[in-house]
C-alpha positions in Angstrom: 78.9 116.2 12.2 80.1 116.8 15.9 78.3 117.0 19.1 77.1 120.7 19.6 77.4 122.3 23.6 73.9 123.2 23.6 72.7 119.0 23.0 74.4 118.4 26.4 71.6 119.7 29.1 69.1 117.4 27.3 71.7 114.4 27.3 72.7 114.7 30.9 68.6 114.8 31.8 68.4 111.7 29.8 71.7 109.9 31.7 70.5 111.0 35.1 66.7 109.7 34.0 68.3 105.9 33.3 70.2 106.0 36.2 67.2 106.8 38.5 65.5 103.8 36.8 67.8 100.8 36.1 66.3 97.6 35.2 68.8 94.1 35.1 69.3 91.8 32.5 66.2 91.1 30.2 64.0 93.1 32.0 65.3 96.5 30.0 61.6 97.3 29.0 61.3 100.8 30.2 64.8 101.8 29.9 64.3 100.7 26.0 61.2 102.9 25.8 62.9 105.9 27.0 65.9 105.5 24.7 63.8 105.0 21.9 61.3 107.9 22.6 64.5 110.0 22.8 65.4 109.0 19.4 62.4 109.7 17.5 61.7 112.8 19.3 65.3 114.4 19.2 67.3 112.2 16.6 65.0 111.4 13.7 66.7 108.0 12.4 66.2 106.5 9.0 64.9 103.2 10.4 64.0 102.5 14.2 64.0 98.9 15.4 62.8 97.8 18.7 62.3 94.2 20.3 65.7 93.0 19.2 67.2 89.7 21.3 64.7 91.0 24.0 64.9 94.6 24.6 67.4 95.8 22.2 67.0 99.1 19.9 68.4 99.9 17.1 69.0 102.8 14.7 70.1 103.6 11.6 71.4 106.2 9.6 71.9 106.0 5.9 74.4 107.5 3.8 73.7 109.3 0.2 76.0 106.8 -1.5 76.1 103.1 -0.9 79.2 101.9 1.3 79.5 99.6 4.2 77.8 99.5 7.6 79.1 100.0 10.6 77.8 99.3 14.1 78.5 101.0 17.4 77.2 99.3 20.1 76.5 100.5 23.8 74.4 98.2 26.6 71.0 98.6 28.4 71.1 96.8 31.7 72.2 98.1 35.1 73.0 95.5 37.9 71.2 93.6 41.1 73.4 95.8 43.3 72.2 98.5 46.1 73.5 101.7 45.0 74.9 104.1 48.0 74.6 107.6 47.0 73.5 110.8 47.9 73.3 111.9 44.1 69.8 113.1 43.3 69.8 111.1 40.1 70.5 108.1 42.6 68.5 104.8 41.9 65.1 104.7 42.9 64.5 100.9 42.4 65.6 99.4 45.7 68.5 96.7 45.1 69.4 97.9 41.4 71.3 100.1 40.0 73.9 101.6 37.2 76.8 100.8 38.5 79.0 99.6 35.7 78.0 103.2 33.8 75.8 101.6 30.8 73.6 104.4 31.7 76.2 106.6 30.3 77.1 104.5 27.3 73.6 104.6 26.0 73.3 108.2 26.7 76.7 108.5 24.4 74.8 106.7 21.5 71.9 109.0 22.0 74.5 112.0 21.6 75.8 110.3 18.2 72.2 109.8 17.2 71.3 113.7 17.5 74.7 114.4 15.6 74.1 112.0 13.1 70.4 113.7 12.6 72.0 116.7 11.3 74.6 115.4 9.2 74.3 111.6 7.7 77.3 110.1 6.6 78.4 110.4 3.0 78.3 106.8 2.3 77.3 103.2 4.2 75.3 103.6 6.7 75.6 103.5 11.1 73.8 101.2 13.1 73.5 102.1 16.6 72.7 99.1 18.8 71.6 99.7 22.4 72.3 96.0 23.5 70.0 93.9 26.3 71.5 91.9 28.5 75.1 92.2 28.9 75.7 91.9 32.2 75.1 88.1 32.0 76.2 87.3 28.5 72.7 86.8 27.0 72.5 89.6 25.1 75.0 89.9 22.2 73.8 86.1 21.1 70.2 86.7 21.4 70.4 90.4 19.3 72.9 88.2 16.6 70.1 85.1 16.3 66.9 87.7 16.1 65.8 87.4 12.2 65.5 91.2 12.4 69.3 91.7 12.8 70.1 89.9 9.6 69.1 93.1 7.5 71.7 95.3 9.6 74.7 93.1 9.8 77.8 95.0 10.0 81.0 95.1 8.2 82.8 96.7 11.3 81.7 97.2 14.9 83.2 99.5 17.4 82.1 100.1 21.0 83.6 101.6 24.1 83.6 101.4 27.8 84.5 103.7 30.8 87.3 103.0 33.2 88.1 104.2 36.5 91.0 104.3 37.7 92.3 105.7 34.2 92.6 109.7 33.9 89.5 111.3 32.6 90.6 112.3 28.9 92.6 109.4 28.3 92.0 106.3 26.7 93.7 102.3 26.4 93.3 100.6 23.3 95.1 97.7 21.7 94.5 94.9 19.4 94.4 91.3 20.2 92.5 90.0 23.6 91.3 92.7 25.4 88.4 91.0 27.7 88.8 87.4 29.1 86.4 84.6 28.3 84.6 83.5 31.3 81.6 81.3 32.5 79.7 80.4 35.6 79.2 76.7 37.0 77.1 75.8 39.6 77.6 73.1 41.7 74.7 71.3 43.5 75.9 68.2 46.1 73.7 66.0 47.4 73.9 64.3 50.3 71.4 63.0 53.4 70.3 64.9 56.2 70.4 63.6 60.0 69.7 64.9 63.2 72.8 67.1 64.7 73.2 64.4 67.4 73.7 61.8 65.0 75.3 63.1 61.9 76.9 59.6 60.8 73.5 58.6 60.0 73.5 61.2 57.1 75.7 61.5 54.2 77.0 65.5 54.8 78.7 67.4 52.0 80.6 69.6 54.4 84.0 67.8 53.9 83.5 67.8 50.3 82.9 71.7 50.1 85.5 72.4 52.4 87.8 70.7 50.1 86.2 72.0 46.7 86.6 75.8 47.2 90.4 75.7 47.8 90.8 72.9 45.4 89.1 74.5 42.5 90.8 78.3 42.8 94.1 76.2 42.9 93.5 76.0 39.3 94.4 79.6 38.7 97.5 80.3 37.1 99.3 83.0 35.5 98.3 87.0 34.8 96.1 87.8 32.5 98.6 89.0 30.3 99.8 85.3 29.7 97.9 83.1 27.3 97.7 80.3 29.7 96.2 82.5 32.2 93.5 80.9 34.0 91.4 82.3 37.1 88.8 80.5 39.3 86.7 82.4 41.6 84.2 81.2 44.4 81.3 83.6 44.5 79.1 82.0 46.4 78.4 78.8 48.9 75.5 77.5 50.9 75.6 74.6 53.3 72.6 73.1 54.7 69.8 74.4 56.4 69.9 77.6 58.6 69.3 75.3 61.8 71.1 74.1 64.6 69.2 70.6 65.0 70.3 69.4 61.1 73.2 68.2 59.7 73.3 69.3 56.3 72.4 67.0 53.4 72.9 69.1 50.4 75.1 72.4 49.4 76.1 74.7 46.7 79.2 75.9 45.6 79.3 78.5 42.7 82.4 79.3 40.9 83.4 81.8 37.8 86.2 80.5 35.5 88.4 83.1 33.1 90.9 82.3 30.7 92.3 84.8 28.1 90.8 83.2 25.5 88.0 80.9 24.2 90.6 78.3 23.5 91.6 77.9 27.0 88.3 77.8 28.1 87.6 74.2 27.3 90.6 72.8 29.4 89.9 74.6 32.3 86.3 73.6 32.1 86.9 70.1 32.0 89.7 70.4 34.8 86.8 72.0 37.1 84.6 69.2 36.3 86.6 66.6 36.7 87.4 67.8 40.1 84.2 68.2 41.2 83.1 64.6 40.2 86.2 63.3 41.8 85.3 64.9 45.0 81.6 64.5 45.1 82.4 60.3 44.1 84.7 59.9 47.2 82.4 61.9 49.6 79.2 59.5 48.2 77.5 62.6 46.9 75.0 63.4 44.1 76.2 66.0 41.7 74.3 68.4 39.1 76.6 70.8 37.3 75.4 73.5 34.9 76.8 76.6 33.4 75.6 80.2 33.5 76.9 83.8 32.2 78.4 82.5 29.2 81.3 85.0 27.7 83.5 84.6 24.9 86.6 86.6 25.3 86.8 89.7 23.6 89.3 90.5 20.8 90.0 93.6 18.8 90.7 93.3 15.3 94.0 95.3 14.0 91.9 97.1 11.3 89.0 97.9 13.7 92.0 99.1 15.9 93.4 101.3 13.6 89.9 103.3 12.9 89.6 103.8 16.9 93.4 104.6 17.2 93.1 107.6 14.0 90.0 108.9 16.0 91.8 109.0 19.2 94.4 110.7 17.5 92.3 113.4 15.7 90.5 114.0 18.9 93.6 114.7 21.0 93.2 112.0 23.2 96.0 110.2 24.8 96.0 106.6 24.5 98.3 103.4 25.1 97.8 99.9 25.5 97.8 100.6 29.5 96.6 97.9 31.5 94.8 95.7 28.8 94.1 92.8 28.5 91.6 93.2 31.5 90.1 90.2 33.5 86.8 91.4 33.1 84.7 90.1 30.4 82.8 91.7 28.1 79.2 90.7 25.8 81.0 92.8 23.1 83.2 89.7 22.0 80.7 87.6 20.3 80.4 90.4 17.2 84.1 89.7 16.8 82.4 86.5 15.0 80.8 88.7 12.5 83.0 91.5 11.5 86.2 92.8 12.3 85.6 94.7 15.6 87.0 96.6 18.3 86.4 98.3 21.8 88.3 101.4 23.1 88.2 102.2 27.0 88.3 105.5 28.1 89.1 107.3 31.4 86.0 108.2 34.0 89.1 109.4 36.6 91.6 108.5 38.3 89.9 108.4 41.9 86.2 107.1 41.2 84.9 104.4 42.5 85.5 100.8 40.5 83.1 99.5 38.2 80.3 97.6 40.2 80.9 99.4 43.3 77.6 100.4 45.3 78.9 104.0 45.2 80.1 104.2 41.5 78.6 107.0 39.0 79.3 107.6 35.5 80.7 110.9 34.9 78.9 113.0 32.4 82.0 115.0 31.8 82.9 111.6 29.3 79.5 112.1 27.6 80.8 114.9 25.0 84.5 113.5 24.4 83.0 110.1 23.7 80.4 111.0 21.3 82.8 113.2 19.2 85.6 110.0 19.1 82.5 107.9 17.7 81.5 110.4 15.4 84.9 111.0 14.6 85.7 107.2 13.7 82.2 107.2 11.5 83.7 110.5 9.4 86.5 108.6 9.0 85.5 105.5 7.9 82.5 106.5 6.0 83.0 110.7 5.2 
């Protein structure tokens, strides 16, 4: 069932093609087409679904005997970040890049598919899900809500993510929370413009913005290992118009809220909203608040962790809890509401640039060991 070496050149070529043509969340039409075409041509699934929750793709491999459904999930989307690279396969799309490694994750799942095409599981079925829109937190919910996904409902879900800073050939895995809950809060403050020579005739949000930003970040406390961990990060701010003759009459602040678990998020949201209302009222400003990019926390179920741990051991991959849980969020957490689920983090190299950095590039050397790890999990679970 494991990945033969002769498959690697074709898989690396696919990864490079995906990397050259990045598409951001909700726009993954051509990425999905490339993946679906590869699966049809080289992996012969028993069923191939497209258009799941937007541009999602699912390939199904059925065993000879009845059994459970094991879902293996990856992501399709890229980031709205300009890539800084001299690689021949660098992004050809200005302002967009595969700087989180989703091109590599998708290639790993196509590698699993090519192996399953040669040897189906003994029982049950494997569903390979290529999920859209992970980066904005909307994709998993859209896939799960799609009526076409209902017949694919899994009994267990597994996933992986590359981790720069961790040695290639090592892994991190633990039960319990592994990715924080997060969501974006957009605050729009409205006053009244004035001539810059007579600012007193208007209502400026300047003092409110200057006070709100440090007050919001002061809601942070603890580290991600603490049950009460809270982190508020200001990600964007705008005040007035870019002109010297106008005292500002409007402003925006964007902040990202993080907590270790979903349970802690409601309290942090209430604190941030209450603070914004208080400051706006005191300054005589109108206030509008909207929520964006909502991620549930990602929690590894012990029974799913046991499957991955056994596969890591069988593949001779050293692993530990390492730095888990991490502050970053992950859309995979929503699958935990359907079934036991777990994500493993595989080292991408100790000196590789961090995720979302403009010079990040997924290491091709990770494709084969990651695919064999997932295939080992399939073999252990479904025979």
